[in-house]
Structure formats: C-alpha cells, structure tokens
N, C-alpha and C positions, 0 to 999 in steps of 0.2 A: 793888537793884542798879542802878548808875547806868547811866543810856541817854544815848546822844547821836543825832544824826541825821544818817547817812552820807550823801554824795553816792553813789548806787549805780551802777554799771556791771555789764550781766548780762554773762558769758563764755558763748557757746554754743559747744557742739561738734557737729558735724553728722559724722557718720564715715559715707559712702555707702562743713667748717664754713666753712669760710671760703674765698673766691676772693680771689687776688690775682692776672691774664687777660694770646694766641693761641699756638700753638703755635710752636716754634721746633726746628731738630734738637736733638735732647734730646742729648748725648754732645759731650766728654768732660765727666764728671761730676767734680766736685771728690774727692780723693784720700780726702778723710775719709770720704764718706759713700758711696763706689763700691760698696764691697762692701753695703752695705744697699738698693739698689736695686733693683727685681725690675720684669721685663717679661714673665715665663711667662703662660701663659694661665692657670693658677690665681689670680695675683694679679690680673691684671687684670680676672678675672669678677668676683673680690671687690668690687673698687674700682668697679666699673661700676653699683652697682646700691645701691638703699636699699629703705627701709621701704614707702616710699610705692608704689614701681614703677608712677609714672604717666607719667614721664618718661623718656627714653631719648636720651640726647644721646651723640656720639661717645666711645671710650672714653678714660679717661686713656691717657697713652705709657707711663708708670710707674708704680711705688707705692714709698712709700719706709717700711721697717721701720727706725723708729729705734731706737737703743740709747741714747740719753741726750737730752737736750734740746737739748744742743750740735748734735747731726745735725740738729733742724729748723732752728736757727737758720742752719746750715752751706747747708741747702738755698735758706731765702728769701732768705739774702743772695746767695748765686749767681743766684739769680733776679733780683733787684733790679738787681745791674750786669751783667745782660744787655741788649742792644738792644731786644731783644723781651720782657718778661717772661713766666713759665710764668705758668701757671693752675694754683694749688695750692689745695689744699682738705685740710682737716685733720678725718678721719674716725673717729670713737668706735664707736660701734656702728651707724653707717651708718642712725639712725633718722629721719632728715629725710623730708619728704613730697613734696619737687619739687625733689631734685637737689643741695640745698644741699651734702651732703658729698660731690658728684661734681666732678673737675676734665676736662672735655673736653679731649683733646688735651694735657694736662699732666700735673702730678702729683699721686695722693693720699698724704696721710699717716696710715697706719695707726698713731693714737696707742696701740692696745692692745699695740702691741709693746713700749713702753716697761715692760709687767709684766712683761715675760721677762728684763728686765736690770736692773741696779741704777743704771741711769740717769737715772730717772723721779723722781719725788717721792716716791711710794709716799703714804702715809697716816700722819700722826704726828700724836697728840693730846697736848697741853698745855694743861692746865688749861680754861680756859673758851673754847677754840677747839680746829679741827684743820687742819694744812695738810694740800692733797689734791692729789696731781697730776690735773690736766687729765683723764689716761686712766682713771681710776680712776671704779669705778661706786658708784652711790648705795646701792646693797645691802651692797656690803661699806664703806663708811666707816659706816652704821648698824652693822651689826655690831663693829666696831673701837670704836667709839665707846660701844657699851652695857656694853663689858667695863669704863667707866670710870664706870660708871652715868650718862653722858650720852649726848645728840643732839642733831641740828639739829634748827629748829624749822618749816622750812618745806620740804614735799617736792612731789614727782609724784605723779601716781598709779602709774606704773611705775618701777621702781627698777632695772631691769636696764640702765640709759642712765649715760653719763658724766658726770661734775661738769662739766668743761669744754664739752659738749653743751649741757646745758641752761641752762647759765649763759649761754651764745652765743645764746640764746632767750629765756628769762623764768623756765621752771620756774614753773607754776601748777597747784596744787592745792585743796583744798578749806580748806588753812588760811591763805590768800593775804588773806581777808577781813580777817584781823586783825593775821595776820604778815608779811603782803606776799608777793610771788613771791620765789623763790628768788635773785634778782637784786638783791634788797634786803636779803638777810641773807648779806652778804660783806664783809670786812674789808681784804683786801689779796689782791694778783694780782700772777702774775707772768706778764707776756706777750712771746710774738715778734711783734715789731713788722712792718711790711712791708717794712720794709731790714735784717730780721734780727737785729734788737737785741733783747736779753731785759732787758726792763726791771720792775721791780718797782713796782706804785702802787697807791694806794688814794686814798681821798676828799681826803685831806690832802697825798700826794705822786703828782704826776703825775695829778692828779685827771682831767684832760680825756681821758686816755686809757683811765683806770678805766671813767669812766662811759660813753665811747665802746664799748669792749668788752664791757659788760655788756648784754644784748641786742641786741649789732651786727651778731648772724648770721654772724658770724667775718669781718667786712667790714674790722676795725680791728686784727686781730692774732689769734694763736692764743695761747688761755689754757694753761700748762704746768702752773700752780700756783694754789690759788685757800686762803686762809685762812678756816675757817667759823668761825661763833660758834655756842657749843654753850650748851645748860642741860641740869639735872639731868633725866632721860628718867623719863616715866610707866612705871608697870609694865602696865597695861591700859588697856582702850578701851571704853566702855560705847557700844555701835554701836547706832541706831535707824532705822527706815525710817516715813514718816508717809506716806499716801496721799492724793490730791485729785482731784475731778473737774471743779474749777473753776480757769484759772489765774490770774483775779485774787486767790483766796484763798491759792494757793500762793505767788505771786512776794511778796504782801503779807508774808507770814509769814515768808518768807525774808530779806525784806529788816529784819522785826521782829528777827529773831534775830540776825541781823549788828551791828545796833544796841546789843546787849547786852555794856556791859563784863563783864570778867571770865566769859563764859557758854561759849558752844559752843567748842571747840576745832578742829572741821572741820566744814563743810558744803557740799553738794554740791545738786545737784537732776539727776534721772533723767526721762525722757519714755518712754512706753511706747505704742506705736501698735499699732491691730491688723494692719499689715503689718508689725510686727516679730516675730522668732521669738522664742521663748516662752524662747531659750537666753538671751535679751537681761538677762531679769529672773531666770529661776526660780532662779538660784545663790542670791539675797538673800533667797530668803524660804522658810520651811518648805514641805517637799513637802505637807502636809497642807492649805495655804492657794493652793496654785497652783490648783485650780477655782475659787476665789471671785474669786482677782484675774481670771483669766482671764475670767471672766463678767462682771467690772465694765470690763475692757477693750473686750469686745465689746458690751456696753450703751452704752457713753459714745463709744467710737470714740477716746479717748486717756487716759491716764491718767498725772498728776502724782504723782514723788514727793521728798521729801525725806531726804536723806540726811544724819545727824549724829552727832556723837560728842562725848563728854566723857571726856576723860582721867582716870585715877585713880591713887594706889598706896595701900600699906599704910595710911596714915595719914587718906586720905581715902574708903577704901572704905565706910566706913558714913554717909558722906553723899550719895556721888555720885546715888543713887535719888533721895533729896528735892532737890538740885538741880536734876536734871532736870527733874521733876515742876513746878518753879519756872519751870524757862524755858519747857514746852511749854504753861502755862497761858494759857487765852485763845488759842492756836491753833485754827484753822478745817478741819483732817483731818477725813478719812471717820471717823465714827464705829465704834469697835472696828477699827481700820486702823493699828493702831502695833506694829512688830514689833521685839523687842530682841534684840542678841546679847552676850556678854560675852566678849571675845577680848584676847590679848596683843596688847602694842604693836607687835611684829615680824609678828605673824598681820595684823594691819589695817592696817599699813604697805606689807607684802608682797602685801596681797590680791590684784592682779593677775596675781601670778604663777602661781595654780592654771589660771586661765583661759587663761594662755598654754601651757601643758605641754597643755590640753586640745584647744585649736585644734592644736598643733603636732601630736598624735595623730593626728588627723583630715585633716593636710595642709592646714588652712585658714588659717596663720599666716603663709606666706610668700608669700601672695597681693596683689594691688592694694590699696591703703587709701587712697579719696579720701575723706581727712578734710578737714574744715573747721574753722578755730577763728574766731570771732565777738565782737568786743567790741561790745556795742550799748548804747547810751544808756539807762537807764530809762525815759525820755518816749518809746520807741519799740519796747519789750518788750511790750507789749499789741497793736499791730499786727504785729509779728515773730509773735505766736502766731497770729493769726487768717490772717495770708497764706502762712505757711511750715508750722506743726505742723498748723493745721485744713485748709489746703487743700490746699498743691502736695504734701506729703509724701503724704498718704494718697491721692492721685490716683497716684499712682507707680505702674507695674505692675511692683514688684519691692519685694522685702525692705529693711528698713532698719536700719542697724548702730547700736547704743547712743548715745543723744541726751543730752546733759549741758547744764545749764542752774543757772549757780549765780551770786550775785552777788557784787562787789566793792566795797570804798570804794576810791576814787579816791584817797585820801591814802597807802594803802599802796604 
C-alpha cells in the first residue's frame, strides 16, 4: 500500500444559524409571510433554546414557520430594507452549543417547517449526486440514497441534524482524514443572501459566496439547498477498537493509519478517564470484557482507544479481514485488546442514535452540554495530553463526558 506523509492536525472534542443584527417594532409584516409568523409562547419557547443550553440571551420576538424558500427570502429582504435590520437566525434542529441558532429580540426561522409543505427542496437523487433541502436530516438523506445503492462519503457522528446546519459549520467525523469534512463534499448550493436574494453558487459560479457560506456559521447566508456527491454505498462495516496506555504510541499509530492510501474508511480516538462514568465506554465493548477494561483504567488512570472501520460489500467480504490485518500490522496497542464488530452500514453510521434514545429515557438528553471542539497542531498534542488529559481533567471533582481525539490531514 502506498504511503504519504500528511501534515496532521488533531481534532479534540471535550464534552463537559445564522445572524443577520438590533430589535425594532416587529410589525406590520409583509403580507406574504404574515400568516407564517408566530409569537405565541410555545413558538417563542422553542426558538429560545438550543442543544448547548449554556447561553440565555433575550428571547426572539417572533418565529417564522416558512411554507416555502421564498418565505425566508421575503423575511430577509424585509429586514434588509429596514433602517434597523432584524436579527435573523435559521434554526434546523437547534443543535448549536452557544446560541448560534438564536435571534435575541429578532426572528428565528424554523427550517423544519419546510418539511410540512411542498415549498422546500426535499431530497432528489440524480445519479452521482443528490439535491437536498437545507432543512433535511442527514439520516433521511442516507435512507433516500441507499434506495439507489448510493450514499454520501462524509458524515457527522450524529445523523439527526440538518444538512444546512452542518454545512454552515464543518461536518467533521472519522471519515474526514481522507474524505475531508462535509463542507469539502458539496457541488452546489442555493443560498438566501443578506439582501434576501436566492443565489445558486458553486466553486465555479458565485464562488466567493459558495466558499464563504460553507463553514461560515450562517453569517453569509441561509442554505436552502445543497448538491451532495454520491458514491456506491458499501453494505457493511468491520468495526474495531484498539486500546493503549501510552499516548505516544496511540497518536503515532493514528498518524500512521491516516497516511495509508486506500486504507481505513473511518478513524477516531477516544479517551477513558478514571472520573469518566463507565457508560462512556461500556456500550462499545462486550459485557464480558468490562471488568478487564475497568481494571486497566484504574491501573493506568487513563486509557486511549483507536476506533477504526473498514467498509466492505459482497465482492470484498472474503478479503476484508486480511486487509485489516495488514493495516494493523506493526501497531503498538495493548496485546490481546482488540475488539471487532461486524455491522451494517446503517447501524454503524447511525450508532449514536441508540445512545441518544437511552439518554432521553433517563431525562439526560435535554441538559446543558458544555462541549468544546479544538484543532490542535501535531507539534502540541503531547503537551496537551500532559497538561489537560493527565493533569487538569483528573483533578476535576466531577465526572467527564466522552472525550474524542482523532487526526486529520490539513490538505483535506
């Protein structure tokens, strides 16, 4: 297998859409959208929260429940022509952490409302790509494309969030080291600009807008349609976990694995601390191995885990084990601590859904999420491990939520 030496950056996720801005008198509304404007307590309450539950700005004055993309354009154009423009935020599933999907004293656009009408872009699969409404969920795109034997190539860990939402951020998961984040896998966008104009853009047409909107946190427009490239979908995933007690070995093996061309399809890393609840890791391993893993965490204070996946289908089912053995040859994980699962593509990509439902049943989903995502250069990861993972976090008098650490190639 050919190798290259990537310049690596590590994404560290520590767990503890758009604003166009001051408030004015919010009436009269344009006649075209007046029936879609809601100011009732239920609508305001929904529009005043997000997944992070860390910030509590003033409530929005109203929420727009659009029946068409044109409704959104009408609102933004109305705001643009005011002497004091409104604060407008597009809200998909409200999965922001620090209020990005809120609009203090302004208007929140409830993008999910487009699903209840014929005015959204929906999902249309056309050969090598799919045209997808910004309000659509990634899980629905997966199901729609699989009917054609196709699938997108880059995902987030959690699929019950909107296409427009993740493309306004980055859309990073374990495929990003060789596929790039989701924003690197877009062919074309329809965007409502700050003037209320509906503009189609791509890397060749209106390219400045295209690249500004992708990862732009909603500051340059509202995504109403995205053209997502597709490839033939694999059927199954060989899913493995490798355990380490040494950070240097863990990080070097991660970097080695992402340097292999045509190697793994997915790679992430996890960290288990003594003050992490067992629920952070138990579901990833057979119950019979829980005592052994718990003993290792107690012994070393911290255990590092590489989580890797190789996709396959009927034509490669007889070679996937041999390929994996070749990929793992020479790695320095703890002996006899390799765990393998064989699951469908859907079960792998939608793996977080089960954890979500379990947390919802315990009343632990709609709670504050003080999550933090960091990009750290390869040259500082050892220092970060020593200062944060081995010093600061173990001293906290509280439990820690899941910690994810995985390498990315800067050229993706």
